[in-house]
N, C-alpha and C positions, 0 to 999 in steps of 0.2 A: 728568526726565520721559522719555517714550518717544521713540524715533526713528520718526517717522511715515512714513519711507521703507521701513521693514522690512515684509516680508510677514508674514502671520499665524504661519507656522511659526517664523520668526526671532524674532518678538515673544515667543513662548513658549519659545524656545530648543530647538526640536525640529527634527529633520531633515525635509526635505520628502518625506515618505513617506505613502502613503495609510493604511498600517497604523500607528496610533499607540496609545500606552498611555493610555487614557481616564482612569485614576486619576492618572497623572503630569500629564496635561493639567489636570485639576481642581485638583491641588495647585498647579501653576504659576499657574493662574487666581486662586486665593485669594491667592497671594503678590503677584501683580500688582495685585490689588484693594487690598491693604493700602497699596501705594505710590501708587496713582493715585486712590483714593477722594476725591471732591470735599470731603468733610467735613474732610479733613486740611488743606485750603486755605481754611478759613472766614475766617481773618484775613489772608489774602494779598491781593495786589493783584488788581484786576479781570482783568488779563491772565493772571496765574497761575491764577486761578479758571477762566477760560475754557480755558486749556491743560489744566488738570486734568480739566475736564469732557470735553474732546475725547479725552484719554487714556483716561479711564474708558469712554467710548463705544466707542473703538477696541478696548479689551480685551474688552468685552462682546460686540461684534460678532465679533471674532476667535474668541472662545470658542464662541459659538453656531454659527459656521461650522465650526470644526474638530471639534466633538463630534458633529455630524450627518453620517453617511456620504454622503448625497446632496449636501449643501452643500459638504462637504470635496472630493468628487469634482469638483463644478462649479468650485470655487475652484482646484483643482490644474490643471484644464483651462484656466481663465482665465490662470493663471500661465504656461501653455505657449502662450498666444496664441490660444486657442480660446474662442468664446462658447458657453457651455453653460447659459445661464440658462433655457432651455426655450422661449423665444418662437418660435424658428425650427427647433426640433428636430423631425425626423420620422423614421419608420422605414420601410425598404423590406423588412423582415423579414416576409414573408407569414405565416409560422408564428406570429410574435408578434401580428400583427394579428388572426389568427383566434382566438388565445388571448384577446386583449382582448375580442373580441365574446362569446366563451363566458363569460368572467368577468362581463361586464356582464349577460349573460342570467341567470347564476346569481344575481347580486345582485337582479335583478327577481323571479326565481322564489322567492327566499328569503322575500319578503314574503307570498307566498301558500301557503307550505309548511305542513304540519300542525304542525310545531314550528319556527317561523321563527327563533327564537333559536339553536336547535341547528344549523340550516342555516347561519346566519350565523357561528357559531363555526367550523364546518368551512371556510367560505369565507375567514374571516380567517386561519385556520391556513395554508391554501393560499397566500394572498397573502403572508403572512409568509415562507413558504418561498421563494417566487419572489423576494421582495425580497432575502433573504439570498443567493440565488444571484447576483443582480446585484451585490451588495456584494462578494462574493468575486471575481467576474469583473473588476469595476472595480479592485479592489486589484491583481490580477495585471497588468492592462493599464497602469495608471498607474505601478506600481513597476518595470515592465520597462525604462523609459527609452527605449523604441524609438518613433520618430515614428509608424510605421504603427499602433501599438497605441493611439494617442490617438484615432483614428477609431472603433475598437472601443469604447473607453471612452466616447466621446460617445454612441454607440448605447446602451450600457448605462445611461447617465445618463437618456436619454430613456425607456427602459423603466422605470427605477426611478421616475421622476416619475409616469408613468401608474399604476404599482402603488401608490405612496404615496397618490395622489389617490383611487384606488378603495378603498384601505384606509380612508381617512378617510370616504368615503361609506358604506361598510359599517358603520363605527363609529357614524355619525350615525343610520343606520337602526336599528341595535341599540339605541341610546339612545331613539329614538322608540318602538320596540316595547316596551321596558322600562317606559316611562312609561305605556303603556296596559295593562300587565299587572296 
């Protein structure tokens, strides 16, 4: 069974780096699933079944965390002793705060546009670009190994959380508009 004291990177046999090979992660996930799947323990003792279930749950949770750049960044910050779950994160970056307001306004205006779906496509493309910028910045900051860069990474995580939430809202609006087309 698994060592429950391992962090997610150790569990998958990966170095603790933000930049990971997602294909390798998926391969190792499938390998771990084969070993930990509860069906393999159908005839085992209740304790073995419970441990198998806990192991499978940990593997699934670890995989979901490591494959998502935002969750991976939050997890790496947590490993460094920082709480990046989003509850208390704020930004003092006035340029980003202004950008947030403009993006929210664009989302509201898209609903009333002549071609709202085209307007949403442009907005989603812009948000995707901004998310990718944050991912790149988080990678540099977390992989630097320097303590002061962790604060910058925290700020990037906050920004990325906002952008992902806005992206989800834009997708929901797109779905709503498509339903009425």
